[in-house]
C-alpha positions as CSV (number, residue, x, y, z in Angstrom):
1,X,73.5,136.3,44.4
2,X,72.7,132.7,43.4
3,X,71.5,132.1,47.0
4,X,69.4,135.2,46.9
5,X,67.9,134.2,43.5
6,X,67.3,130.6,44.6
7,X,65.3,131.8,47.6
8,X,63.3,134.0,45.3
9,X,62.5,131.1,43.0
10,X,61.5,129.2,46.1
11,X,59.1,132.0,46.9
12,X,57.6,131.9,43.5
13,X,57.2,128.1,43.6
14,X,55.6,128.3,47.0
15,X,53.0,130.9,45.9
16,X,52.2,129.1,42.6
17,X,51.8,125.8,44.4
18,X,49.8,126.9,47.5
19,X,47.9,129.7,46.0
20,X,47.1,128.4,42.6
21,X,43.4,129.1,43.2
22,X,44.3,132.9,43.4
23,X,46.0,132.9,40.0
24,X,43.3,135.2,38.5
25,X,43.6,137.6,41.4
26,X,47.4,137.9,41.1
27,X,47.2,138.4,37.4
28,X,44.5,141.1,37.8
29,X,46.7,143.0,40.3
30,X,49.7,142.9,38.0
31,X,47.5,144.1,35.1
32,X,45.7,146.8,37.2
33,X,48.9,148.3,38.5
34,X,50.6,148.7,35.2
35,X,51.8,152.3,34.8
36,X,49.8,152.8,31.7
37,X,46.6,152.7,33.8
38,X,48.0,155.7,35.7
39,X,47.9,157.8,32.5
40,X,44.6,156.3,31.0
41,X,42.6,156.1,34.2
42,X,44.0,157.6,37.4
43,X,45.3,160.8,35.9
44,X,42.0,161.8,34.2
45,X,40.1,161.1,37.4
46,X,42.5,163.0,39.5
47,X,42.8,165.9,37.1
48,X,39.0,166.6,37.2
49,X,39.0,166.3,41.0
50,X,42.4,167.9,42.1
51,X,44.2,169.4,39.2
52,X,47.4,170.3,40.9
53,X,47.8,166.8,42.4
54,X,47.1,165.2,39.0
55,X,50.0,167.2,37.5
56,X,52.3,166.0,40.3
57,X,51.0,162.5,39.7
58,X,52.3,162.6,36.1
59,X,55.6,164.0,37.1
60,X,56.1,161.3,39.7
61,X,55.1,158.5,37.4
62,X,57.2,159.7,34.5
63,X,60.4,160.6,36.4
64,X,60.0,157.6,38.6
65,X,59.8,155.2,35.6
66,X,62.8,157.0,34.1
67,X,64.8,156.4,37.3
68,X,63.6,152.8,37.2
69,X,64.9,152.4,33.6
70,X,68.3,153.9,34.5
71,X,68.7,151.6,37.5
72,X,67.7,148.6,35.4
73,X,70.3,149.3,32.8
74,X,73.0,149.8,35.5
75,X,72.1,146.9,37.9
76,X,71.6,144.1,35.2
77,X,69.0,142.4,37.3
78,X,67.9,138.9,36.4
79,X,64.3,137.7,36.2
80,X,63.2,134.4,37.7
81,X,61.7,132.9,34.6
82,X,65.0,132.9,32.7
83,X,67.5,132.7,35.6
84,X,66.1,129.3,36.8
85,X,66.7,127.9,33.3
86,X,70.3,129.2,32.9
87,X,71.8,128.8,36.4
88,X,74.1,126.0,37.4
89,X,73.2,126.6,41.1
90,X,71.0,123.4,41.3
91,X,73.8,121.2,39.9
92,X,72.6,117.6,39.2
93,X,69.4,118.1,41.2
94,X,66.3,119.0,39.2
95,X,65.6,122.7,38.9
96,X,62.3,124.0,40.2
97,X,59.5,124.2,37.7
98,X,57.8,127.6,37.7
99,X,54.8,128.5,35.6
100,X,54.8,131.4,33.1
101,X,52.0,133.7,32.1
102,X,51.5,136.3,29.4
103,X,52.8,139.1,31.7
104,X,55.7,137.0,32.9
105,X,57.8,137.5,29.8
106,X,58.8,141.2,30.2
107,X,61.9,142.1,28.2
108,X,63.7,144.6,30.4
109,X,66.1,143.8,33.2
110,X,64.5,142.8,36.5
111,X,65.9,145.1,39.2
112,X,64.2,147.1,40.6
113,X,60.6,146.1,39.8
114,X,58.9,148.7,37.7
115,X,55.4,147.6,38.8
116,X,56.3,147.8,42.5
117,X,58.2,151.1,42.1
118,X,55.5,152.7,40.0
119,X,52.7,151.6,42.2
120,X,54.5,152.8,45.3
121,X,55.3,156.2,43.8
122,X,51.8,156.8,42.4
123,X,49.7,155.5,45.3
124,X,52.0,157.3,47.8
125,X,51.3,160.5,46.0
126,X,47.5,159.8,45.9
127,X,47.4,158.9,49.6
128,X,49.3,162.0,50.6
129,X,46.9,164.1,48.6
130,X,43.8,162.4,50.1
131,X,45.2,162.9,53.6
132,X,45.9,166.6,53.0
133,X,42.3,167.0,51.8
134,X,40.6,165.0,54.5
135,X,42.6,166.4,57.4
136,X,42.5,170.0,56.1
137,X,39.9,170.9,58.7
138,X,40.5,170.6,62.4
139,X,38.6,167.7,64.0
140,X,38.8,165.2,66.8
141,X,42.3,163.8,67.3
142,X,41.0,160.2,67.3
143,X,39.1,160.7,64.0
144,X,42.2,162.2,62.4
145,X,44.3,159.3,63.7
146,X,41.8,156.7,62.3
147,X,41.7,158.4,58.9
148,X,45.5,158.4,58.7
149,X,45.9,154.8,59.9
150,X,43.2,153.6,57.5
151,X,44.7,155.2,54.4
152,X,48.2,154.1,55.1
153,X,47.1,150.6,55.9
154,X,45.3,150.5,52.6
155,X,48.5,151.8,50.9
156,X,50.6,149.1,52.4
157,X,48.0,146.4,51.6
158,X,48.1,147.5,48.0
159,X,52.0,147.4,47.9
160,X,52.0,143.9,49.4
161,X,49.5,142.6,46.8
162,X,51.6,144.2,44.0
163,X,54.8,142.6,45.3
164,X,53.2,139.2,45.7
165,X,51.7,139.3,42.3
166,X,55.0,140.1,40.6
167,X,56.7,137.3,42.5
168,X,53.8,134.9,41.7
169,X,54.0,135.5,37.9
170,X,57.8,134.9,38.1
171,X,58.6,138.4,36.7
172,X,60.6,139.5,39.7
173,X,62.5,138.2,42.8
174,X,61.3,139.4,46.2
175,X,64.3,141.7,46.7
176,X,63.6,143.4,43.5
177,X,60.0,144.3,44.4
178,X,61.0,145.5,47.9
179,X,63.7,147.7,46.4
180,X,61.2,149.1,43.9
181,X,58.7,150.0,46.7
182,X,61.4,151.8,48.7
183,X,62.7,153.8,45.7
184,X,59.2,154.6,44.5
185,X,58.4,156.2,47.9
186,X,61.6,158.2,47.8
187,X,60.7,159.6,44.4
188,X,57.1,160.5,45.5
189,X,58.5,162.1,48.7
190,X,60.9,164.2,46.6
191,X,58.2,165.6,44.5
192,X,56.0,166.3,47.5
193,X,58.7,168.7,48.7
194,X,59.1,170.7,45.5
195,X,56.7,173.2,44.0
196,X,58.5,174.0,40.8
197,X,56.5,171.6,38.8
198,X,53.3,173.6,39.4
199,X,55.0,176.7,37.9
200,X,56.6,174.9,35.0
201,X,56.3,176.7,31.6
202,X,56.0,175.0,28.3
203,X,59.7,175.4,27.7
204,X,60.4,173.5,30.9
205,X,58.2,170.6,29.8
206,X,59.9,170.5,26.4
207,X,63.4,170.7,27.9
208,X,62.7,168.1,30.6
209,X,61.3,165.7,28.0
210,X,64.3,166.1,25.8
211,X,66.7,165.8,28.7
212,X,65.2,162.6,30.0
213,X,65.2,161.1,26.5
214,X,68.7,162.3,25.7
215,X,70.3,161.1,29.0
216,X,68.8,157.6,28.5
217,X,70.0,157.4,24.9
218,X,73.4,158.8,26.0
219,X,73.8,156.1,28.7
220,X,72.8,153.5,26.2
221,X,75.3,154.6,23.6
222,X,78.1,155.0,26.1
223,X,77.6,151.5,27.4
224,X,77.4,150.2,23.9
225,X,80.7,151.8,23.1
226,X,82.4,149.9,25.9
227,X,80.9,146.6,24.8
228,X,77.9,146.4,27.1
229,X,74.8,145.2,25.3
230,X,71.8,146.7,27.1
231,X,69.4,144.6,25.1
232,X,70.7,141.4,26.7
233,X,67.5,141.0,28.6
234,X,65.4,141.1,25.4
235,X,67.5,138.2,24.0
236,X,66.9,136.2,27.2
237,X,63.2,136.8,27.0
238,X,63.0,135.5,23.5
239,X,65.1,132.5,24.4
240,X,63.3,131.4,27.6
241,X,59.7,132.5,27.3
242,X,57.6,129.5,26.6
243,X,55.4,131.2,24.1
244,X,56.8,133.6,21.5
245,X,53.6,135.7,21.4
246,X,54.0,136.6,25.1
247,X,57.2,138.5,24.3
248,X,56.2,142.0,23.2
249,X,58.2,145.1,22.2
250,X,55.7,147.0,24.3
251,X,57.5,145.9,27.5
252,X,61.0,146.9,26.2
253,X,63.0,149.6,28.0
254,X,62.8,151.9,25.0
255,X,59.0,151.5,24.8
256,X,58.6,152.8,28.3
257,X,61.1,155.6,27.7
258,X,59.2,157.0,24.7
259,X,55.8,156.5,26.4
260,X,56.9,158.5,29.4
261,X,58.6,161.4,27.6
262,X,55.6,161.6,25.3
263,X,53.2,161.8,28.3
264,X,55.2,164.6,30.0
265,X,55.4,166.6,26.7
266,X,51.7,166.1,26.1
267,X,50.9,167.4,29.6
268,X,52.9,170.5,29.0
269,X,51.3,171.1,25.7
270,X,47.8,170.7,27.2
271,X,48.4,173.0,30.2
272,X,49.8,175.8,28.0
273,X,47.4,175.4,25.1
274,X,44.8,178.0,24.0
275,X,42.1,175.3,24.4
276,X,42.9,174.9,28.1
277,X,42.9,178.6,28.6
278,X,39.6,179.0,26.8
279,X,38.0,176.2,28.8
280,X,39.2,177.7,32.1
281,X,38.0,181.2,31.2
282,X,34.6,179.9,30.1
283,X,34.0,178.0,33.3
284,X,35.0,181.0,35.4
285,X,33.1,183.6,33.4
286,X,29.9,181.6,33.1
287,X,29.9,180.4,36.6
288,X,29.2,176.8,35.4
289,X,28.2,174.3,38.0
290,X,31.5,172.7,39.1
291,X,30.1,169.2,39.8
292,X,28.2,169.0,36.4
293,X,31.3,170.3,34.6
294,X,33.7,167.9,36.2
295,X,31.4,164.8,35.9
296,X,30.8,165.6,32.2
297,X,34.5,166.1,31.5
298,X,35.5,163.0,33.4
299,X,33.0,160.8,31.7
300,X,33.8,162.1,28.2
301,X,37.6,161.8,28.9
302,X,37.4,158.2,30.1
303,X,35.2,157.2,27.2
304,X,37.4,159.0,24.6
305,X,40.6,157.5,26.0
306,X,39.3,154.0,26.0
307,X,38.1,154.3,22.4
308,X,41.4,155.9,21.4
309,X,43.4,153.2,23.1
310,X,41.4,150.4,21.4
311,X,41.5,152.1,17.9
312,X,45.1,153.2,17.8
313,X,47.5,150.3,18.4
314,X,51.1,151.0,17.0
315,X,52.4,148.1,15.0
316,X,54.7,146.1,17.3
317,X,56.9,144.8,14.5
318,X,57.9,148.1,13.0
319,X,60.8,149.0,15.2
320,X,61.5,152.8,15.1
321,X,57.9,153.5,13.9
322,X,56.5,151.7,16.9
323,X,58.4,154.0,19.3
324,X,57.5,157.1,17.4
325,X,53.8,156.2,17.3
326,X,53.9,155.2,21.0
327,X,55.4,158.7,21.8
328,X,52.6,160.4,19.9
329,X,49.9,158.3,21.4
330,X,51.2,158.9,24.9
331,X,51.3,162.7,24.3
332,X,47.7,162.7,23.1
333,X,46.4,161.2,26.3
334,X,47.2,164.1,28.7
335,X,46.5,166.6,25.9
336,X,43.0,165.3,25.5
337,X,42.4,165.1,29.2
338,X,43.7,168.6,30.0
339,X,42.7,170.6,26.9
340,X,40.7,168.9,24.2
341,X,37.8,167.4,26.2
342,X,37.4,170.4,28.6
343,X,37.3,172.8,25.6
344,X,34.6,170.7,23.9
345,X,32.6,170.4,27.0
346,X,32.7,174.1,27.9
347,X,31.9,175.0,24.3
348,X,28.9,172.7,24.3
349,X,27.7,173.9,27.6
350,X,28.1,177.5,26.5
351,X,26.3,176.9,23.3
352,X,23.3,175.4,25.1
353,X,23.2,178.3,27.6
354,X,23.1,180.9,24.7
355,X,20.3,179.0,23.0
356,X,18.2,179.1,26.2
357,X,18.5,182.9,26.6
């Protein structure tokens, strides 16, 4: 493993040395492909364009990130920024100097890469959805081939950029991002072959959220009982990160666990709420213009979520309270997207229509 890790550090050193002028680009890619952007940006857009695919997008993101967490706890993957300072591989020779950034100092284990796995799962789902829509109608074989090749080329370009960005910031080794991409695609492909999620009742959402949370906590407690400290990576982050303010509880394994289960529960509550049912009935009964309704809902949702995200920041030094508030905040995001905003929009449009009569 030392040889594999050392070659990974060499890759990071090479990228940071020869592509230092692209630092801003790599940091932007890592920031843009954070999984939280799937819930705050991609899901609202997709929901008001293709509702069923948006529901699948959340399932893929949540379950995929849960699988990523389980694998991280079981594989004990190192991260370059702390491995290079602890290893004895370089002996008496000087160890490579790698630069750190605010997003370098993630506190979870490194294998597989959550960014690479999440991006692969989410964008694979989106590309498959786009292909199904664009190729729904029969057309020229060459045109269909060009569309297919163009979209999958775009997909792989995005994956390469994500992988390079994670290696550049010294958050992951190359083998960790490659593994993440492969597992992410497998998760997305699994959900593309099952239709149960589209028929899931509220009870299924609640039980699935509880199951994911319980299994993760059970694994944590079992390993703790046999003397395995699953928070070892948090200690390494505090020890080897060059600036303490870059180490955030928001990147801890438990933070992602509570965010994801909260998101899934919020989606279930939204889809099975009276507000969602009222909004759906109102649009159908009034024959409201689809484009106007969707654009209004999408604009209002994105604005509301950005304001909510800025205004509501759980205190990062409060331990259990942080996880509880993160769970609640994550649940509100899909609930607002699916039920609250559409209800308010349809009520407003209905009120105006009645006034004009």
